[in-house]
N, CA, C and O atoms as a Maestro MAE file, in Angstrom:
{
 s_m_m2io_version
 :::
 2.0.0
}

f_m_ct {
 s_m_title
 :::
 protein
 m_atom[360] {
  # First column is atom index #
  i_m_mmod_type
  r_m_x_coord
  r_m_y_coord
  r_m_z_coord
  i_m_residue_number
  s_m_chain_name
  s_m_pdb_residue_name
  s_m_pdb_atom_name
  i_m_atomic_number
  :::
  1 25 125.335 166.780 68.156 1 A "MET " " N  " 7
  2 3 125.336 165.552 68.927 1 A "MET " " CA " 6
  3 2 125.973 164.439 68.097 1 A "MET " " C  " 6
  4 15 125.684 164.306 66.908 1 A "MET " " O  " 8
  5 25 126.826 163.654 68.713 2 A "LEU " " N  " 7
  6 3 127.498 162.561 68.017 2 A "LEU " " CA " 6
  7 2 126.633 161.302 68.048 2 A "LEU " " C  " 6
  8 15 126.023 160.975 69.066 2 A "LEU " " O  " 8
  9 25 126.595 160.609 66.923 3 A "ASP " " N  " 7
  10 3 125.808 159.385 66.792 3 A "ASP " " CA " 6
  11 2 126.665 158.191 67.230 3 A "ASP " " C  " 6
  12 15 127.658 157.888 66.569 3 A "ASP " " O  " 8
  13 25 126.308 157.502 68.330 4 A "PRO " " N  " 7
  14 3 127.136 156.392 68.819 4 A "PRO " " CA " 6
  15 2 127.106 155.157 67.923 4 A "PRO " " C  " 6
  16 15 127.849 154.208 68.170 4 A "PRO " " O  " 8
  17 25 126.266 155.149 66.889 5 A "THR " " N  " 7
  18 3 126.250 154.010 65.969 5 A "THR " " CA " 6
  19 2 127.297 154.148 64.865 5 A "THR " " C  " 6
  20 15 127.480 153.227 64.069 5 A "THR " " O  " 8
  21 25 127.980 155.277 64.811 6 A "ILE " " N  " 7
  22 3 129.087 155.466 63.870 6 A "ILE " " CA " 6
  23 2 130.333 154.842 64.506 6 A "ILE " " C  " 6
  24 15 130.649 155.106 65.666 6 A "ILE " " O  " 8
  25 25 131.036 154.006 63.725 7 A "ASP " " N  " 7
  26 3 132.172 153.235 64.255 7 A "ASP " " CA " 6
  27 2 133.148 154.066 65.082 7 A "ASP " " C  " 6
  28 15 133.481 153.685 66.205 7 A "ASP " " O  " 8
  29 25 133.602 155.171 64.556 8 A "ILE " " N  " 7
  30 3 134.623 155.960 65.249 8 A "ILE " " CA " 6
  31 2 134.106 156.517 66.574 8 A "ILE " " C  " 6
  32 15 134.855 156.607 67.548 8 A "ILE " " O  " 8
  33 25 132.838 156.885 66.610 9 A "VAL " " N  " 7
  34 3 132.231 157.396 67.842 9 A "VAL " " CA " 6
  35 2 132.060 156.250 68.841 9 A "VAL " " C  " 6
  36 15 132.372 156.399 70.022 9 A "VAL " " O  " 8
  37 25 131.563 155.107 68.362 10 A "PHE " " N  " 7
  38 3 131.378 153.932 69.221 10 A "PHE " " CA " 6
  39 2 132.700 153.524 69.849 10 A "PHE " " C  " 6
  40 15 132.768 153.264 71.051 10 A "PHE " " O  " 8
  41 25 133.750 153.468 69.040 11 A "ARG " " N  " 7
  42 3 135.071 153.084 69.564 11 A "ARG " " CA " 6
  43 2 135.608 154.108 70.547 11 A "ARG " " C  " 6
  44 15 136.248 153.749 71.536 11 A "ARG " " O  " 8
  45 25 135.354 155.366 70.283 12 A "SER " " N  " 7
  46 3 135.818 156.416 71.202 12 A "SER " " CA " 6
  47 2 135.093 156.336 72.534 12 A "SER " " C  " 6
  48 15 135.700 156.529 73.588 12 A "SER " " O  " 8
  49 25 133.794 156.050 72.491 13 A "LEU " " N  " 7
  50 3 133.000 155.967 73.721 13 A "LEU " " CA " 6
  51 2 133.345 154.746 74.564 13 A "LEU " " C  " 6
  52 15 133.486 154.848 75.783 13 A "LEU " " O  " 8
  53 25 133.481 153.595 73.919 14 A "LEU " " N  " 7
  54 3 133.652 152.350 74.670 14 A "LEU " " CA " 6
  55 2 135.031 151.716 74.554 14 A "LEU " " C  " 6
  56 15 135.384 150.865 75.370 14 A "LEU " " O  " 8
  57 25 135.808 152.107 73.571 15 A "GLY " " N  " 7
  58 3 137.066 151.429 73.319 15 A "GLY " " CA " 6
  59 2 138.303 152.193 73.708 15 A "GLY " " C  " 6
  60 15 139.403 151.854 73.271 15 A "GLY " " O  " 8
  61 25 138.147 153.223 74.524 16 A "SER " " N  " 7
  62 3 139.332 153.968 74.946 16 A "SER " " CA " 6
  63 2 139.565 153.766 76.438 16 A "SER " " C  " 6
  64 15 138.622 153.603 77.212 16 A "SER " " O  " 8
  65 25 140.823 153.780 76.823 17 A "GLU " " N  " 7
  66 3 141.171 153.583 78.231 17 A "GLU " " CA " 6
  67 2 140.546 154.653 79.117 17 A "GLU " " C  " 6
  68 15 140.231 154.393 80.278 17 A "GLU " " O  " 8
  69 25 140.368 155.847 78.580 18 A "ALA " " N  " 7
  70 3 139.780 156.942 79.359 18 A "ALA " " CA " 6
  71 2 138.320 156.663 79.723 18 A "ALA " " C  " 6
  72 15 137.796 157.235 80.679 18 A "ALA " " O  " 8
  73 25 137.663 155.781 78.956 19 A "ASN " " N  " 7
  74 3 136.253 155.484 79.189 19 A "ASN " " CA " 6
  75 2 136.008 154.032 79.595 19 A "ASN " " C  " 6
  76 15 134.934 153.490 79.335 19 A "ASN " " O  " 8
  77 25 136.988 153.402 80.227 20 A "GLU " " N  " 7
  78 3 136.820 152.011 80.641 20 A "GLU " " CA " 6
  79 2 135.630 151.833 81.575 20 A "GLU " " C  " 6
  80 15 134.979 150.788 81.555 20 A "GLU " " O  " 8
  81 25 135.341 152.840 82.393 21 A "ASP " " N  " 7
  82 3 134.194 152.741 83.298 21 A "ASP " " CA " 6
  83 2 132.877 152.650 82.527 21 A "ASP " " C  " 6
  84 15 131.951 151.971 82.970 21 A "ASP " " O  " 8
  85 25 132.786 153.322 81.386 22 A "VAL " " N  " 7
  86 3 131.588 153.243 80.549 22 A "VAL " " CA " 6
  87 2 131.476 151.849 79.943 22 A "VAL " " C  " 6
  88 15 130.388 151.275 79.907 22 A "VAL " " O  " 8
  89 25 132.585 151.303 79.471 23 A "LEU " " N  " 7
  90 3 132.593 149.952 78.908 23 A "LEU " " CA " 6
  91 2 132.165 148.931 79.965 23 A "LEU " " C  " 6
  92 15 131.367 148.041 79.673 23 A "LEU " " O  " 8
  93 25 132.675 149.048 81.163 24 A "ILE " " N  " 7
  94 3 132.298 148.137 82.252 24 A "ILE " " CA " 6
  95 2 130.801 148.237 82.531 24 A "ILE " " C  " 6
  96 15 130.131 147.220 82.710 24 A "ILE " " O  " 8
  97 25 130.281 149.454 82.568 25 A "PHE " " N  " 7
  98 3 128.850 149.659 82.802 25 A "PHE " " CA " 6
  99 2 128.018 148.975 81.718 25 A "PHE " " C  " 6
  100 15 127.038 148.298 82.028 25 A "PHE " " O  " 8
  101 25 128.399 149.145 80.454 26 A "VAL " " N  " 7
  102 3 127.647 148.548 79.332 26 A "VAL " " CA " 6
  103 2 127.710 147.025 79.392 26 A "VAL " " C  " 6
  104 15 126.684 146.360 79.249 26 A "VAL " " O  " 8
  105 25 128.897 146.466 79.600 27 A "ILE " " N  " 7
  106 3 129.035 145.001 79.685 27 A "ILE " " CA " 6
  107 2 128.150 144.455 80.796 27 A "ILE " " C  " 6
  108 15 127.424 143.484 80.586 27 A "ILE " " O  " 8
  109 25 128.201 145.062 81.968 28 A "ASN " " N  " 7
  110 3 127.394 144.585 83.094 28 A "ASN " " CA " 6
  111 2 125.905 144.759 82.838 28 A "ASN " " C  " 6
  112 15 125.110 143.913 83.246 28 A "ASN " " O  " 8
  113 25 125.512 145.836 82.172 29 A "ALA " " N  " 7
  114 3 124.096 146.070 81.865 29 A "ALA " " CA " 6
  115 2 123.575 145.028 80.877 29 A "ALA " " C  " 6
  116 15 122.437 144.574 80.997 29 A "ALA " " O  " 8
  117 25 124.396 144.649 79.909 30 A "VAL " " N  " 7
  118 3 123.976 143.666 78.905 30 A "VAL " " CA " 6
  119 2 123.967 142.259 79.488 30 A "VAL " " C  " 6
  120 15 122.996 141.524 79.309 30 A "VAL " " O  " 8
  121 25 125.022 141.880 80.172 31 A "LEU " " N  " 7
  122 3 125.143 140.512 80.670 31 A "LEU " " CA " 6
  123 2 124.315 140.227 81.917 31 A "LEU " " C  " 6
  124 15 123.796 139.123 82.084 31 A "LEU " " O  " 8
  125 25 124.196 141.198 82.770 32 A "GLN " " N  " 7
  126 3 123.516 141.014 84.054 32 A "GLN " " CA " 6
  127 2 123.966 139.700 84.715 32 A "GLN " " C  " 6
  128 15 123.155 138.913 85.203 32 A "GLN " " O  " 8
  129 25 125.280 139.501 84.710 33 A "ALA " " N  " 7
  130 3 125.874 138.267 85.226 33 A "ALA " " CA " 6
  131 2 125.894 138.271 86.752 33 A "ALA " " C  " 6
  132 15 125.869 139.321 87.393 33 A "ALA " " O  " 8
  133 25 125.940 137.074 87.306 34 A "GLU " " N  " 7
  134 3 126.033 136.916 88.754 34 A "GLU " " CA " 6
  135 2 127.309 137.556 89.294 34 A "GLU " " C  " 6
  136 15 127.327 138.149 90.373 34 A "GLU " " O  " 8
  137 25 128.371 137.416 88.510 35 A "LYS " " N  " 7
  138 3 129.658 137.982 88.892 35 A "LYS " " CA " 6
  139 2 129.972 139.136 87.930 35 A "LYS " " C  " 6
  140 15 130.463 138.893 86.828 35 A "LYS " " O  " 8
  141 25 129.697 140.382 88.327 36 A "PRO " " N  " 7
  142 3 129.891 141.512 87.407 36 A "PRO " " CA " 6
  143 2 131.366 141.783 87.110 36 A "PRO " " C  " 6
  144 15 132.255 141.433 87.887 36 A "PRO " " O  " 8
  145 25 131.589 142.406 85.983 37 A "VAL " " N  " 7
  146 3 132.926 142.846 85.586 37 A "VAL " " CA " 6
  147 2 133.295 144.036 86.464 37 A "VAL " " C  " 6
  148 15 132.491 144.952 86.636 37 A "VAL " " O  " 8
  149 25 134.506 144.029 87.022 38 A "VAL " " N  " 7
  150 3 134.949 145.144 87.855 38 A "VAL " " CA " 6
  151 2 136.089 145.937 87.208 38 A "VAL " " C  " 6
  152 15 136.320 147.097 87.551 38 A "VAL " " O  " 8
  153 25 136.793 145.308 86.278 39 A "SER " " N  " 7
  154 3 137.844 146.019 85.547 39 A "SER " " CA " 6
  155 2 138.038 145.341 84.192 39 A "SER " " C  " 6
  156 15 137.784 144.147 84.034 39 A "SER " " O  " 8
  157 25 138.489 146.124 83.228 40 A "VAL " " N  " 7
  158 3 138.766 145.592 81.887 40 A "VAL " " CA " 6
  159 2 140.075 146.156 81.375 40 A "VAL " " C  " 6
  160 15 140.549 147.201 81.821 40 A "VAL " " O  " 8
  161 25 140.641 145.439 80.432 41 A "ARG " " N  " 7
  162 3 141.825 145.914 79.721 41 A "ARG " " CA " 6
  163 2 141.467 145.909 78.239 41 A "ARG " " C  " 6
  164 15 141.123 144.865 77.685 41 A "ARG " " O  " 8
  165 25 141.547 147.059 77.605 42 A "ILE " " N  " 7
  166 3 141.271 147.171 76.174 42 A "ILE " " CA " 6
  167 2 142.417 146.493 75.433 42 A "ILE " " C  " 6
  168 15 143.586 146.699 75.757 42 A "ILE " " O  " 8
  169 25 142.069 145.677 74.428 43 A "ARG " " N  " 7
  170 3 143.078 144.943 73.661 43 A "ARG " " CA " 6
  171 2 143.075 145.398 72.215 43 A "ARG " " C  " 6
  172 15 142.180 146.127 71.785 43 A "ARG " " O  " 8
  173 25 144.066 144.971 71.477 44 A "ASN " " N  " 7
  174 3 144.167 145.245 70.047 44 A "ASN " " CA " 6
  175 2 142.964 144.607 69.345 44 A "ASN " " C  " 6
  176 15 142.751 143.405 69.496 44 A "ASN " " O  " 8
  177 25 142.168 145.373 68.579 45 A "PRO " " N  " 7
  178 3 140.952 144.827 67.975 45 A "PRO " " CA " 6
  179 2 141.191 143.955 66.739 45 A "PRO " " C  " 6
  180 15 140.240 143.393 66.194 45 A "PRO " " O  " 8
  181 25 142.430 143.835 66.292 46 A "PHE " " N  " 7
  182 3 142.719 143.040 65.103 46 A "PHE " " CA " 6
  183 2 142.907 141.570 65.468 46 A "PHE " " C  " 6
  184 15 143.663 141.243 66.382 46 A "PHE " " O  " 8
  185 25 142.217 140.692 64.751 47 A "ASN " " N  " 7
  186 3 142.437 139.248 64.842 47 A "ASN " " CA " 6
  187 2 143.171 138.859 63.567 47 A "ASN " " C  " 6
  188 15 142.561 138.733 62.505 47 A "ASN " " O  " 8
  189 25 144.459 138.673 63.674 48 A "LEU " " N  " 7
  190 3 145.264 138.378 62.499 48 A "LEU " " CA " 6
  191 2 145.088 136.933 62.054 48 A "LEU " " C  " 6
  192 15 144.849 136.043 62.871 48 A "LEU " " O  " 8
  193 25 145.206 136.716 60.772 49 A "ALA " " N  " 7
  194 3 145.103 135.364 60.222 49 A "ALA " " CA " 6
  195 2 146.323 134.552 60.666 49 A "ALA " " C  " 6
  196 15 147.443 135.061 60.703 49 A "ALA " " O  " 8
  197 25 146.085 133.294 60.998 50 A "GLN " " N  " 7
  198 3 147.183 132.415 61.384 50 A "GLN " " CA " 6
  199 2 147.486 131.393 60.305 50 A "GLN " " C  " 6
  200 15 148.537 130.753 60.311 50 A "GLN " " O  " 8
  201 25 146.551 131.249 59.379 51 A "TYR " " N  " 7
  202 3 146.710 130.300 58.288 51 A "TYR " " CA " 6
  203 2 146.409 130.994 56.972 51 A "TYR " " C  " 6
  204 15 145.730 132.021 56.949 51 A "TYR " " O  " 8
  205 25 146.904 130.445 55.890 52 A "LYS " " N  " 7
  206 3 146.782 131.052 54.579 52 A "LYS " " CA " 6
  207 2 145.335 131.359 54.173 52 A "LYS " " C  " 6
  208 15 145.080 132.399 53.566 52 A "LYS " " O  " 8
  209 25 144.393 130.480 54.493 53 A "LYS " " N  " 7
  210 3 143.008 130.645 54.052 53 A "LYS " " CA " 6
  211 2 142.143 131.444 55.035 53 A "LYS " " C  " 6
  212 15 140.968 131.686 54.758 53 A "LYS " " O  " 8
  213 25 142.695 131.848 56.156 54 A "GLU " " N  " 7
  214 3 141.932 132.631 57.125 54 A "GLU " " CA " 6
  215 2 141.888 134.094 56.713 54 A "GLU " " C  " 6
  216 15 142.728 134.573 55.951 54 A "GLU " " O  " 8
  217 25 140.890 134.788 57.235 55 A "LYS " " N  " 7
  218 3 140.759 136.219 56.992 55 A "LYS " " CA " 6
  219 2 141.153 136.986 58.253 55 A "LYS " " C  " 6
  220 15 141.062 136.468 59.365 55 A "LYS " " O  " 8
  221 25 141.581 138.200 58.062 56 A "VAL " " N  " 7
  222 3 141.812 139.106 59.176 56 A "VAL " " CA " 6
  223 2 140.459 139.698 59.549 56 A "VAL " " C  " 6
  224 15 139.670 140.042 58.669 56 A "VAL " " O  " 8
  225 25 140.183 139.818 60.843 57 A "SER " " N  " 7
  226 3 138.957 140.484 61.263 57 A "SER " " CA " 6
  227 2 139.313 141.613 62.226 57 A "SER " " C  " 6
  228 15 140.308 141.552 62.949 57 A "SER " " O  " 8
  229 25 138.479 142.632 62.213 58 A "ILE " " N  " 7
  230 3 138.688 143.775 63.095 58 A "ILE " " CA " 6
  231 2 137.404 143.974 63.895 58 A "ILE " " C  " 6
  232 15 136.336 144.203 63.327 58 A "ILE " " O  " 8
  233 25 137.516 143.885 65.190 59 A "LEU " " N  " 7
  234 3 136.367 144.074 66.069 59 A "LEU " " CA " 6
  235 2 136.225 145.545 66.426 59 A "LEU " " C  " 6
  236 15 137.194 146.301 66.369 59 A "LEU " " O  " 8
  237 25 135.021 145.945 66.791 60 A "ASP " " N  " 7
  238 3 134.854 147.309 67.280 60 A "ASP " " CA " 6
  239 2 135.605 147.468 68.597 60 A "ASP " " C  " 6
  240 15 136.361 148.422 68.782 60 A "ASP " " O  " 8
  241 25 135.390 146.525 69.507 61 A "ILE " " N  " 7
  242 3 136.051 146.580 70.810 61 A "ILE " " CA " 6
  243 2 136.427 145.170 71.246 61 A "ILE " " C  " 6
  244 15 135.623 144.241 71.167 61 A "ILE " " O  " 8
  245 25 137.639 145.035 71.697 62 A "LYS " " N  " 7
  246 3 138.128 143.762 72.212 62 A "LYS " " CA " 6
  247 2 138.717 144.055 73.587 62 A "LYS " " C  " 6
  248 15 139.585 144.916 73.733 62 A "LYS " " O  " 8
  249 25 138.233 143.326 74.591 63 A "ALA " " N  " 7
  250 3 138.700 143.577 75.957 63 A "ALA " " CA " 6
  251 2 138.747 142.271 76.730 63 A "ALA " " C  " 6
  252 15 138.175 141.262 76.317 63 A "ALA " " O  " 8
  253 25 139.431 142.310 77.846 64 A "VAL " " N  " 7
  254 3 139.491 141.158 78.758 64 A "VAL " " CA " 6
  255 2 139.346 141.717 80.171 64 A "VAL " " C  " 6
  256 15 139.895 142.771 80.489 64 A "VAL " " O  " 8
  257 25 138.595 140.996 81.023 65 A "ASP " " N  " 7
  258 3 138.423 141.488 82.388 65 A "ASP " " CA " 6
  259 2 139.501 140.926 83.305 65 A "ASP " " C  " 6
  260 15 140.368 140.169 82.868 65 A "ASP " " O  " 8
  261 25 139.441 141.297 84.564 66 A "SER " " N  " 7
  262 3 140.476 140.901 85.527 66 A "SER " " CA " 6
  263 2 140.495 139.397 85.786 66 A "SER " " C  " 6
  264 15 141.463 138.877 86.342 66 A "SER " " O  " 8
  265 25 139.436 138.696 85.388 67 A "GLU " " N  " 7
  266 3 139.380 137.243 85.557 67 A "GLU " " CA " 6
  267 2 139.774 136.495 84.284 67 A "GLU " " C  " 6
  268 15 139.738 135.265 84.246 67 A "GLU " " O  " 8
  269 25 140.154 137.244 83.238 68 A "GLY " " N  " 7
  270 3 140.561 136.629 81.986 68 A "GLY " " CA " 6
  271 2 139.420 136.359 81.017 68 A "GLY " " C  " 6
  272 15 139.632 135.746 79.971 68 A "GLY " " O  " 8
  273 25 138.206 136.811 81.350 69 A "ARG " " N  " 7
  274 3 137.066 136.605 80.450 69 A "ARG " " CA " 6
  275 2 137.171 137.576 79.275 69 A "ARG " " C  " 6
  276 15 137.298 138.784 79.475 69 A "ARG " " O  " 8
  277 25 137.119 137.046 78.043 70 A "PRO " " N  " 7
  278 3 137.224 137.921 76.868 70 A "PRO " " CA " 6
  279 2 135.874 138.527 76.500 70 A "PRO " " C  " 6
  280 15 134.825 137.915 76.708 70 A "PRO " " O  " 8
  281 25 135.918 139.735 75.952 71 A "PHE " " N  " 7
  282 3 134.721 140.415 75.462 71 A "PHE " " CA " 6
  283 2 135.025 140.978 74.077 71 A "PHE " " C  " 6
  284 15 135.883 141.846 73.918 71 A "PHE " " O  " 8
  285 25 134.314 140.475 73.090 72 A "ASP " " N  " 7
  286 3 134.417 140.965 71.717 72 A "ASP " " CA " 6
  287 2 133.099 141.668 71.425 72 A "ASP " " C  " 6
  288 15 132.049 141.028 71.360 72 A "ASP " " O  " 8
  289 25 133.154 142.968 71.252 73 A "ILE " " N  " 7
  290 3 131.935 143.772 71.147 73 A "ILE " " CA " 6
  291 2 131.840 144.406 69.771 73 A "ILE " " C  " 6
  292 15 132.783 145.036 69.293 73 A "ILE " " O  " 8
  293 25 130.693 144.229 69.148 74 A "GLU " " N  " 7
  294 3 130.430 144.764 67.810 74 A "GLU " " CA " 6
  295 2 129.123 145.542 67.806 74 A "GLU " " C  " 6
  296 15 128.152 145.131 68.441 74 A "GLU " " O  " 8
  297 25 129.095 146.649 67.104 75 A "MET " " N  " 7
  298 3 127.871 147.421 66.901 75 A "MET " " CA " 6
  299 2 127.265 146.963 65.580 75 A "MET " " C  " 6
  300 15 127.917 147.038 64.539 75 A "MET " " O  " 8
  301 25 126.033 146.494 65.616 76 A "GLN " " N  " 7
  302 3 125.330 146.053 64.412 76 A "GLN " " CA " 6
  303 2 124.034 146.836 64.277 76 A "GLN " " C  " 6
  304 15 123.212 146.847 65.193 76 A "GLN " " O  " 8
  305 25 123.850 147.487 63.140 77 A "LEU " " N  " 7
  306 3 122.631 148.259 62.904 77 A "LEU " " CA " 6
  307 2 121.576 147.461 62.152 77 A "LEU " " C  " 6
  308 15 120.379 147.688 62.324 77 A "LEU " " O  " 8
  309 25 122.019 146.534 61.322 78 A "LEU " " N  " 7
  310 3 121.102 145.772 60.483 78 A "LEU " " CA " 6
  311 2 121.135 144.300 60.857 78 A "LEU " " C  " 6
  312 15 122.158 143.776 61.299 78 A "LEU " " O  " 8
  313 25 120.001 143.647 60.671 79 A "HIS " " N  " 7
  314 3 119.932 142.209 60.893 79 A "HIS " " CA " 6
  315 2 120.381 141.499 59.616 79 A "HIS " " C  " 6
  316 15 119.810 141.716 58.547 79 A "HIS " " O  " 8
  317 25 121.384 140.670 59.727 80 A "HIS " " N  " 7
  318 3 121.859 139.868 58.602 80 A "HIS " " CA " 6
  319 2 121.565 138.406 58.907 80 A "HIS " " C  " 6
  320 15 121.926 137.904 59.972 80 A "HIS " " O  " 8
  321 25 120.919 137.732 57.986 81 A "ALA " " N  " 7
  322 3 120.498 136.344 58.205 81 A "ALA " " CA " 6
  323 2 121.664 135.424 58.564 81 A "ALA " " C  " 6
  324 15 121.488 134.484 59.339 81 A "ALA " " O  " 8
  325 25 122.840 135.680 58.016 82 A "PHE " " N  " 7
  326 3 123.980 134.790 58.244 82 A "PHE " " CA " 6
  327 2 124.959 135.330 59.282 82 A "PHE " " C  " 6
  328 15 126.089 134.851 59.377 82 A "PHE " " O  " 8
  329 25 124.534 136.318 60.058 83 A "TYR " " N  " 7
  330 3 125.450 136.922 61.020 83 A "TYR " " CA " 6
  331 2 125.987 135.904 62.029 83 A "TYR " " C  " 6
  332 15 127.167 135.938 62.378 83 A "TYR " " O  " 8
  333 25 125.126 135.002 62.494 84 A "GLY " " N  " 7
  334 3 125.562 133.989 63.460 84 A "GLY " " CA " 6
  335 2 126.729 133.175 62.957 84 A "GLY " " C  " 6
  336 15 127.672 132.912 63.703 84 A "GLY " " O  " 8
  337 25 126.678 132.774 61.703 85 A "ARG " " N  " 7
  338 3 127.783 131.994 61.118 85 A "ARG " " CA " 6
  339 2 129.030 132.847 60.915 85 A "ARG " " C  " 6
  340 15 130.153 132.375 61.094 85 A "ARG " " O  " 8
  341 25 128.821 134.114 60.539 86 A "ARG " " N  " 7
  342 3 129.962 134.998 60.315 86 A "ARG " " CA " 6
  343 2 130.675 135.315 61.621 86 A "ARG " " C  " 6
  344 15 131.893 135.491 61.629 86 A "ARG " " O  " 8
  345 25 129.941 135.389 62.721 87 A "ALA " " N  " 7
  346 3 130.509 135.783 64.002 87 A "ALA " " CA " 6
  347 2 131.148 134.623 64.749 87 A "ALA " " C  " 6
  348 15 131.852 134.845 65.734 87 A "ALA " " O  " 8
  349 25 130.922 133.407 64.312 88 A "LEU " " N  " 7
  350 3 131.423 132.245 65.031 88 A "LEU " " CA " 6
  351 2 132.907 132.014 64.730 88 A "LEU " " C  " 6
  352 15 133.312 131.866 63.577 88 A "LEU " " O  " 8
  353 25 133.694 131.988 65.792 89 A "TYR " " N  " 7
  354 3 135.117 131.690 65.674 89 A "TYR " " CA " 6
  355 2 135.397 130.422 66.466 89 A "TYR " " C  " 6
  356 15 135.066 130.338 67.649 89 A "TYR " " O  " 8
  357 25 135.998 129.450 65.825 90 A "LEU " " N  " 7
  358 3 136.342 128.205 66.513 90 A "LEU " " CA " 6
  359 2 137.829 128.122 66.758 90 A "LEU " " C  " 6
  360 15 138.307 127.142 67.328 90 A "LEU " " O  " 8
  :::
 }
 m_bond[359] {
  # First column is bond index #
  i_m_from
  i_m_to
  i_m_order
  :::
  1 1 2 1
  2 2 3 1
  3 3 4 2
  4 3 5 1
  5 5 6 1
  6 6 7 1
  7 7 8 2
  8 7 9 1
  9 9 10 1
  10 10 11 1
  11 11 12 2
  12 11 13 1
  13 13 14 1
  14 14 15 1
  15 15 16 2
  16 15 17 1
  17 17 18 1
  18 18 19 1
  19 19 20 2
  20 19 21 1
  21 21 22 1
  22 22 23 1
  23 23 24 2
  24 23 25 1
  25 25 26 1
  26 26 27 1
  27 27 28 2
  28 27 29 1
  29 29 30 1
  30 30 31 1
  31 31 32 2
  32 31 33 1
  33 33 34 1
  34 34 35 1
  35 35 36 2
  36 35 37 1
  37 37 38 1
  38 38 39 1
  39 39 40 2
  40 39 41 1
  41 41 42 1
  42 42 43 1
  43 43 44 2
  44 43 45 1
  45 45 46 1
  46 46 47 1
  47 47 48 2
  48 47 49 1
  49 49 50 1
  50 50 51 1
  51 51 52 2
  52 51 53 1
  53 53 54 1
  54 54 55 1
  55 55 56 2
  56 55 57 1
  57 57 58 1
  58 58 59 1
  59 59 60 2
  60 59 61 1
  61 61 62 1
  62 62 63 1
  63 63 64 2
  64 63 65 1
  65 65 66 1
  66 66 67 1
  67 67 68 2
  68 67 69 1
  69 69 70 1
  70 70 71 1
  71 71 72 2
  72 71 73 1
  73 73 74 1
  74 74 75 1
  75 75 76 2
  76 75 77 1
  77 77 78 1
  78 78 79 1
  79 79 80 2
  80 79 81 1
  81 81 82 1
  82 82 83 1
  83 83 84 2
  84 83 85 1
  85 85 86 1
  86 86 87 1
  87 87 88 2
  88 87 89 1
  89 89 90 1
  90 90 91 1
  91 91 92 2
  92 91 93 1
  93 93 94 1
  94 94 95 1
  95 95 96 2
  96 95 97 1
  97 97 98 1
  98 98 99 1
  99 99 100 2
  100 99 101 1
  101 101 102 1
  102 102 103 1
  103 103 104 2
  104 103 105 1
  105 105 106 1
  106 106 107 1
  107 107 108 2
  108 107 109 1
  109 109 110 1
  110 110 111 1
  111 111 112 2
  112 111 113 1
  113 113 114 1
  114 114 115 1
  115 115 116 2
  116 115 117 1
  117 117 118 1
  118 118 119 1
  119 119 120 2
  120 119 121 1
  121 121 122 1
  122 122 123 1
  123 123 124 2
  124 123 125 1
  125 125 126 1
  126 126 127 1
  127 127 128 2
  128 127 129 1
  129 129 130 1
  130 130 131 1
  131 131 132 2
  132 131 133 1
  133 133 134 1
  134 134 135 1
  135 135 136 2
  136 135 137 1
  137 137 138 1
  138 138 139 1
  139 139 140 2
  140 139 141 1
  141 141 142 1
  142 142 143 1
  143 143 144 2
  144 143 145 1
  145 145 146 1
  146 146 147 1
  147 147 148 2
  148 147 149 1
  149 149 150 1
  150 150 151 1
  151 151 152 2
  152 151 153 1
  153 153 154 1
  154 154 155 1
  155 155 156 2
  156 155 157 1
  157 157 158 1
  158 158 159 1
  159 159 160 2
  160 159 161 1
  161 161 162 1
  162 162 163 1
  163 163 164 2
  164 163 165 1
  165 165 166 1
  166 166 167 1
  167 167 168 2
  168 167 169 1
  169 169 170 1
  170 170 171 1
  171 171 172 2
  172 171 173 1
  173 173 174 1
  174 174 175 1
  175 175 176 2
  176 175 177 1
  177 177 178 1
  178 178 179 1
  179 179 180 2
  180 179 181 1
  181 181 182 1
  182 182 183 1
  183 183 184 2
  184 183 185 1
  185 185 186 1
  186 186 187 1
  187 187 188 2
  188 187 189 1
  189 189 190 1
  190 190 191 1
  191 191 192 2
  192 191 193 1
  193 193 194 1
  194 194 195 1
  195 195 196 2
  196 195 197 1
  197 197 198 1
  198 198 199 1
  199 199 200 2
  200 199 201 1
  201 201 202 1
  202 202 203 1
  203 203 204 2
  204 203 205 1
  205 205 206 1
  206 206 207 1
  207 207 208 2
  208 207 209 1
  209 209 210 1
  210 210 211 1
  211 211 212 2
  212 211 213 1
  213 213 214 1
  214 214 215 1
  215 215 216 2
  216 215 217 1
  217 217 218 1
  218 218 219 1
  219 219 220 2
  220 219 221 1
  221 221 222 1
  222 222 223 1
  223 223 224 2
  224 223 225 1
  225 225 226 1
  226 226 227 1
  227 227 228 2
  228 227 229 1
  229 229 230 1
  230 230 231 1
  231 231 232 2
  232 231 233 1
  233 233 234 1
  234 234 235 1
  235 235 236 2
  236 235 237 1
  237 237 238 1
  238 238 239 1
  239 239 240 2
  240 239 241 1
  241 241 242 1
  242 242 243 1
  243 243 244 2
  244 243 245 1
  245 245 246 1
  246 246 247 1
  247 247 248 2
  248 247 249 1
  249 249 250 1
  250 250 251 1
  251 251 252 2
  252 251 253 1
  253 253 254 1
  254 254 255 1
  255 255 256 2
  256 255 257 1
  257 257 258 1
  258 258 259 1
  259 259 260 2
  260 259 261 1
  261 261 262 1
  262 262 263 1
  263 263 264 2
  264 263 265 1
  265 265 266 1
  266 266 267 1
  267 267 268 2
  268 267 269 1
  269 269 270 1
  270 270 271 1
  271 271 272 2
  272 271 273 1
  273 273 274 1
  274 274 275 1
  275 275 276 2
  276 275 277 1
  277 277 278 1
  278 278 279 1
  279 279 280 2
  280 279 281 1
  281 281 282 1
  282 282 283 1
  283 283 284 2
  284 283 285 1
  285 285 286 1
  286 286 287 1
  287 287 288 2
  288 287 289 1
  289 289 290 1
  290 290 291 1
  291 291 292 2
  292 291 293 1
  293 293 294 1
  294 294 295 1
  295 295 296 2
  296 295 297 1
  297 297 298 1
  298 298 299 1
  299 299 300 2
  300 299 301 1
  301 301 302 1
  302 302 303 1
  303 303 304 2
  304 303 305 1
  305 305 306 1
  306 306 307 1
  307 307 308 2
  308 307 309 1
  309 309 310 1
  310 310 311 1
  311 311 312 2
  312 311 313 1
  313 313 314 1
  314 314 315 1
  315 315 316 2
  316 315 317 1
  317 317 318 1
  318 318 319 1
  319 319 320 2
  320 319 321 1
  321 321 322 1
  322 322 323 1
  323 323 324 2
  324 323 325 1
  325 325 326 1
  326 326 327 1
  327 327 328 2
  328 327 329 1
  329 329 330 1
  330 330 331 1
  331 331 332 2
  332 331 333 1
  333 333 334 1
  334 334 335 1
  335 335 336 2
  336 335 337 1
  337 337 338 1
  338 338 339 1
  339 339 340 2
  340 339 341 1
  341 341 342 1
  342 342 343 1
  343 343 344 2
  344 343 345 1
  345 345 346 1
  346 346 347 1
  347 347 348 2
  348 347 349 1
  349 349 350 1
  350 350 351 1
  351 351 352 2
  352 351 353 1
  353 353 354 1
  354 354 355 1
  355 355 356 2
  356 355 357 1
  357 357 358 1
  358 358 359 1
  359 359 360 2
  :::
 }
}
């Protein structure tokens, strides 16, 4: 049995075009939004630096729905006290 908490397995399950229906199901289950996601487009997970002092970041899954709403999805196994600050992009 494959462990979905392993990056490569997580990306294969949710980050491939062949499994977009699974990604849509997970997004809708987590958000329980009034307006559910009906389609997504998987995007390049790399956020390249635009300035000299910025860092490159790589997301587990980066997608956008048919309405242009972005979804940046990360699998986290451990609680890190500073995760909120690390995850904030302005």
